[in-house]
N, C-alpha and C positions, 0 to 999 in steps of 0.2 A: 319684764324684763330680759335682758340680752342674755342670749342662751348658755354663751363663755361666762358669766356671771352666776345664772342660776344652776349652773353644774357645780359651782363653789360652796353654793348653799351658806351664802354670808347668815352671820347672825348679827350684826351690824355694820353699818357704814361710817367711818370716820372721813371728815372732808378736813383738807385744808382751807383757808380762806383767803387769801390775798394771793390773785395769780390763777387759782382754784374756782372760784365763786364769785369774786370781783378782780378787776383788772385793776389794780390801785398800786401796785409795787413801783413802778417808775415815775407814778405822781412824788411817792413820798421820797424817791431816790431825790426826785427834782426839789423837795421840801427841804431836806437836808443839806443839797449844796446852797439854796438862798438862805438857809438857816447858818452855816457856816461862814457863809460871806458877811454876816452882820457882826461877828467876831472877827473879821479880815485873814479868814481861812480862804483857800483854793483849793477844789478839788474837782475832777472831772466828774461827770454824769458816771460814767462808765464805771468807775473805781467804787463808786458810791454804791450803783446798782449793784455790784458784784458782792458788795458788803450786805446790802438789804435783801435780796433774795432768798428766801426761803427760812431767814435767821429771826429769833425772837430780838424783841424791842430792849430787852434788857442786855443782850449780845452785843446788839450792834450800837448801843448807848455805852456801855464798857469799850469798845472800840474805839468808838469816836471820840471819848475821852481819854484814850493812850494816844491816837495819833495826833488830834490836834488840842494842845495843852492851854490855849486861848479858853475854850469851853469853858462856862462857869461849870465847876465841884460840885455840881447839884443833885438831887436824886433822880432817876430816872421818870418817875411819875411828874417831878416839876417841870424837866425839861423836856418832855413829853408833850405839856400844854403847850410852850412855847414854839416846838416845834408844830404843832398843829396848826397855831395862827398862820403859818407859810403853807400848809398844806390844804388848809380852808380857802385861802387866797386863790388856789391854780385849780382847786378842784369844784369846778362851779355848778357842773351838774353830776352830782352822784350818780343818780340812777343809771347814767349813762355808764359807768363802770362796770354796770352788771352784766354777768355773762351767763347771757339768757339760756342759753342751750346747757350749762353746767346747773342752773336753777332748775330747769324743768326735769333734768335727771335726776336732782336731787328729791324734788317732790314725788318721782316716780318710787324710788329707792325707800323713801319714808313709808311706802305702801307696801312695802316688802320686808323690811326690819328696822330698826330703832338707826335713827341718825342722828351723831352730835358734831359738832366744829372745834378742832383743835388747830390752835392759831399761837402765833408769835406775837401775835399784837396784843393791845391791854386789853383785857378782858370786856369793858365798857364798850370799846371801839367792836370788838366781835360780836357784841349783844346788837348793838347798833345796825352793824353790818347786814344780820339775820333778819331783822327786821325791815332794811330797806329792801332787802330780796324777796320779803313775802314768805319765808320759812320758818320762822321764829314758833310759830304753830305747830309747824310738824319737825321742831328739834329738840331732843331729849335736853342739851347742856350744851352749853358752849363754855371751852378751857382757852383762857388767853394767859399772856406771859409770868404774870403775877401767882397763877394757881397751880403751877408746879416745878420743881428743883432745877431742873436743866432744860436749855431750848435746844430746838431741833440741832443737829442730827442726832442727840441724843433720844432714847426712847421713851423719857421719862412720860410728853405729854400724853402719847397714844395708850403707854401702859394704864395710867390712870383713868384716860376715858375706858378701858375694857372691863377695870374695877368697878367703874361707877355701874355701868351696865350690867356688870356679872355676867360676863362673856368672855371664854377664853381666848386668847390674843389670837390663834390661830384660826378662828373663825370670824376673826375683823377683817373689813377689807379697807384700804385705806386708798383716798383719792389724792393725789400730790402732783403738783408742777414743778418743783427745786428738787437739787440733790441733795441739800438737807433734809426735805421732807421725805424723800424715799429713804434715806438713810434711816432717819427714825425711825418708821413703819416697818422697815425690815427688821431694824435692832430691836423691834419691840415684840417680833414674832409674828407678823402679821404680812397678807398678802396685799400687795402693791399695785394698784393701777399709774401710771405715769402719762400725764398730760403735757405734752411736748408743744406746748403754744407759746414760747418766747423765744423767739428769732434772734433778739439783740443780746441777750448772754444766754449762751447754749447751756443745758444741763446734763448731768447724767442720770440715764434711767437704768442702768445696770442693778440685774435683780428684780425687775418689775416682771409681775404675773403678766401684763398688758400693758402695752402703751398706745395710747391714741393722740391726734392732735387735738382731739377736741371729743367733749361727751357725746355731742351728739352722735357719734360711730355708735353708740353703745345702745341707742334707745331702738325700739322694735321698727 
């Protein structure tokens, strides 16, 4: 483990998913643009990407219904199924979305302390992604959007993860790629490593213990 991290003596590693372990956020943004088009709504990819990056599907869904009144006023779960059809059409090679350096770091971290995934995506999608990345067997649990009250930047997900692991928040190390995720980890009283790999939609890493462009920078 990288000496800068070892000195922190983390008792748990808490990972974001989209943008941290898999490079899927722009694909979801593209899928939403296509879904909106089905209902006669037009939106720029950049505007939708800004809405998507770092946020819970529940919050994204609420914002979409407010901005685009022609969308069907259905549950987040029901609309997620329809949106997924768009995502699956453009995500033709799911394994190509894996951020290999992040997965390698995850496996290394799991040898040192428990690892969990705290995401704003639906729980089943997070579990599927853990299997896709080959880390399900070294993951203590995953938390998805429906598992905690308020999405990032609220601290709820990370606080719940600390409680489930019976670890003090101050002893948890969060790995995040978005402004909302960084703020969530900090609000939970945790140390955060920011991963500044998104050049299209710049993020704010103020308050991070450390910022890197890729987790391979933290490997021995």
